[in-house]
N, C-alpha and C positions, 0 to 999 in steps of 0.2 A: 034713613040711611045716612051713614058718615060715611063721608071722600074722602080720600087722601091727598094730603097737598105736594106734590110734588116738588121733592127738595132740590136746593141750585145745585147744579153742577161743579163739580174740584178739577182742581188741575190734573191731570190723569193722562199718562201716554196711552197708546193703541197696545192691545192687549197680545200683539206679536212681541213685544219686548220683556215680556212675564217678569213674575215677581210682583211685589209691593209698588204701584203706580202713584204712591204719594209725594207730594215734595217734601211735606213736612221735615223726614229725617235725613235730607239732604240741606236743608235748609236751618236743622236742628245742627249739623257738622261745621255749617258755617257759618252757623253764627258762635258757636264755642271757641273756635279758630279767634273771630273779630275777637271777644272777650279775653281770651289768654294774652293774644298780642296787642290788645288797649291799653289792659291792668298792666301789664309787663313793662311797658315804656312808660306810662305814670311813674311807677314804680324808682327806674331808672332815671326818667328824669328828676326825681324830688330827690335820690341819694347822691346824684354825681353831677360834676361841674363841664361843660361842655369841655372832652376830648380828654379827661379821666381817665385813668384806668386800672384794675384792680386784678391782679391777676388772683387766676383760681388753679391753673394747672399748668406746667410748662410747655402746653401748649394750647394755652384758653383763658383768653381775658376777658374780662367784664368792662366796656367801654363807651363812653354816649359819643356816638359821631352822629352828623346831619347829612346826609344825603338827600341833594337837591335835586337829583337826575333820577336816571332807574339804574337797572341790575349796573354791577362795577362803576357805577358814579358818572354813566353813560349821560353824557349831557348837563354835566352837573354845573359849569363851570359857564351856562351862558345867561344870557341879561333876566329873567325870570319866566320867561315863555313858558318853559319848559316846565312848570308847575302845572300851567293850564293846559298843557297837550296831555300830559300823563296821568293828571286828571279824568281828561276826557276818553283816554283810553283805557283807564279804568272802568269808569262808568259803562262806555261801551260792552266793554266785556263780560261785565257782570250784567247788563240785559242779553246779550248774546247767550251766556253761560245758562241762566232762568229758562229761555227761551230752550235750549237744551236739555234742560232737566227736564222742562213739561213733557217732550217729545219723547224720552229716553228714560224717566222716571224709574224705571224696573232693572236698569240694566245698572246693578249693583257697584261694579270696578269702575264703571266709564261715571257713574256720577257719584260715586266716591272722589275722582280727580278732580271731577267738576266742583266739587262742597270745596272741597280744600283750596283749590287754585280761585274760586268766588272769595272764601274767607278771607283771604291773602291780600288779594285787590283791592276786598272793602278797608281793612284794616290799615293798608297803605296811601290810599284815596281819605281815610281820616284824616291821616299824618296831614296830606299836601295838604286839605281844605284849615285845619285846625291850625297846623306849625309852619304851614307854608314848606316843609321839607318832611322826608321820613326821617323816623329815628331808627335807629339802629345801635346795636352794642351787642352785641354776640361774637367776638375777635378770635378768630383762629388763625396760628402762627405756627412755622416750623424753621428753624434755623434761620432767624432774624428777616422770613418772607411771610409778611402777614397778607393772607388772606380777606379780601373787603369785607367789613362789619356790615352784618345784616341781622334780621328780627325774627319773630318768632310767625309773622305774615309772609315773609319770602321765604323763611323751612316749607311755609304748606303749601304756599307755590311751589315747589322742588318737590318735592314728595307728591304733589297732585299731578303734576308732570310726568313724572315719575311712573307712576301709576297708569296715566293713560297710554302710554308709551308701551306698556306691559298689556294692557286690556287690547291694544291696536295689535300686537304681534298674537295675543290670544286671538284674536278675532281671523287675523289674515291665516293665522296655523289649522285654523277649524274650515278652512276653505280651500 
């Protein structure tokens, strides 16, 4: 008589969250963000010198910029400790996001937001570890005023945060 071998448990959410409970789609989304972010930064690093700009439209340039700080160059001009501080925050955020994804893997919009944020966080952590700074290259401007340069990782984090807010508003409106 053949016996069935028990399969290993997989990461899954509780049944109450509904839908697919696999982490794979969310890790896949984060991986696509990381890949797009890192490839774009490699290309810009190869094609541009630091500070070099290439106008694309009347309101958008490509530029090679380095950010040793966080969003909007927060703490960029400190002595260097911020590199390790923001790397640690990024790693802690990724661990926390993975725990949330495991718990809520079936909540699609929530997990989309977390996957985008995680991919962006990892993309910027890779920069801090490899280069000592984050590589930025998207430069929007209007009437002589430039928005701080950013990258694909930052874009994913911003979209993820917007989806997170949208998900929370939808959840609150259901109750």
